[in-house]
N, C-alpha and C positions, 0 to 999 in steps of 0.2 A: 433446483438443486437446493438441499437443505440450508436453511443460513447458518447453523453452528454443527459444525462436524467434532464429533468428538472423537477423540484419539487419545493414546498413549501420549504420554508427555516425552517431549522433544529433549534427545541427547543434549550432552556441553560442548559437544564437537562446532566447529564452525562449519560456514555453509559448505555448499556441494550434494547433502545428500537428500535431494530435493523429493524421493522416491521414498523414502523412510519412513519413518514414523514423526508422527506433527502433533504438534500443543492440544491438548483438550481447551477447544474456543469454547464451547459452553461454560464450562468452570470457570476457564479465566475471564471471561467478559460477562457474568453475570453480575447486574445490578449497574451495568453501564447506564448512565445518565439517557435521557429518552432519544436526545438525538442522534445518541452514538449507539444507541440500540438500533433504531431504524437503518442504520446504516447495515451494521452486522447481521439485520435479518434476511439483507441481500449478499449475507457472505458469499463465496466463491461462483456470484451471477457474471457473467458476459452481458453490459448495461447498449444499450445503442443511445440513440439522443444527440450524439456528436458532444461539438464546443458548446452550445447553448444546453446541452443536460450538465456537460459537465461541471461549469460557472453557475446553473443554478446549486447543483449542490452546495459547491463549494460557499454561496451566498447562504444557503440552509443550514451551513455549518456556524455561521458568525457565532463566537463564544465560546469555541472551541478551536484548537491548533490541528490543524492537518497535515498530512505527511502522506504524499503520492509518490508512489513508484509509475515510473514509466518501464515498462518491459515488453518481449514479445517472446512467444515459445519456441523461435527460431535462433535466439539470441542468447549462447551457451555461458558467458556472464551474467545475463538475466537470472539464469537458471541457478548458475551455481550462490546467487544470494537470498534465493528464498527463502533458504531456513532460516535466515538471521528476518528478514520481514516477517515471516513465521511467528517466530519467537516474539519478536518487541513487538508485535502486534498484541499479542497474547498477555506481553505484560506492561504494554502501555494502554491498549484499546478502550479501558473502561473510564482516561483520562485524555487522549488524542484518537482523533479519526484517522485512519488509516485508509487510502482509496487504489486504486490502480488504474492505470492506462495500458489498454495492449494496444502497441504500435505496429504499426504496417505488416499486420500478422491477419491470417485465414480466421476466421470466429472458431471452423471445426477444430484447426490446429490449436486454439490456445484453448477450447472448452477439453481437449484431449488433455492439455498439459496440466488444465485444473484439476482435473481428474484426477493427475499423480499427482501432485500438490496441492493440494485446499488452501484457501485465504479464508479467513474470515469477513471480510470485506467484498466490497464487489469491483468489478475493472470495467470500465468503459472500453468499446470496442473504437479505436482511433485507426482508422487502415489507411488514410491519407495523411495520415501525420501532423493532422490541423492540433490539437490541444498539445503533443510533443512541440509544435513551432512554438508555442507559446511563453514555454520554458526556455527558449532558444537553445536546445538540447543539441549537442554534436553527436549524438550516438548515446547508443541503449546499452545499460541501463542508466538513467535519470531519476534520481529523486529530488523532488519538490518540498520545502519548508513553508506553511504559509500559517501565520499568527490568527490569534482569537479575531480578530478585527478583517480576517480575510485578505491580507497585504501578501502578496507573495515575499519572503524574507530571503530564502538562499534555497539556491540550486547546487548539487551536487550529479557532476557526469562520472559515469562508470561506476560498478558495483561495489559494495561496502563488503568487503571479506572477513570481515571480523564484528560480530556482535557489539563489540563494546565501542568500535566505531559507529555505530548507527545509535546504540543511545546514548553517547555524548552527545550527537547533534541532535538528538530529540531532547534532551535536556536543554541545550545549548537554544534550540531555534523555537520549539513546541512547548516548552515550559516560560520561558522567556517571560513571556505575556506579550510583548510586542516586537517588531522586529528591530532588531540592533541594528545601533548607526555606526558608519565607518565602517 
């Protein structure tokens, strides 16, 4: 699939319209630094390699904060929050890496969903929830934040229901430069 999928701008509404218009990722992510641009060249791809490939990517992104969303095509709350992830990746993706983890899902179902709700970043296939288990996630969706040193800083269980909620967590955990203590 094409890494950067041009489309009309996303509306101001909150999540839920995953089949609607999507941000113009090519325009939004133009000028991203090379390590982030490499991530976005794989936009909307479903990647294999499991835990090792995922951890290798996190290591490759040292120097940049990383936001990881764990989702599945069959998960209603995951589908609801996709527009929020699309919008925030377009807004912050030139400074923060975004990755997905498609957990406990069939690749065919995930690829069909991604054709309806394209992302500017790749997702790692995690059919046995090995990557998800690394976050001690108790359900889907789950969003994890890594600092620039590759340390897992925060894990949010459940969906982001408003763009502003995810934006606040990106500012708090991704832009802090390191994990917050306490």
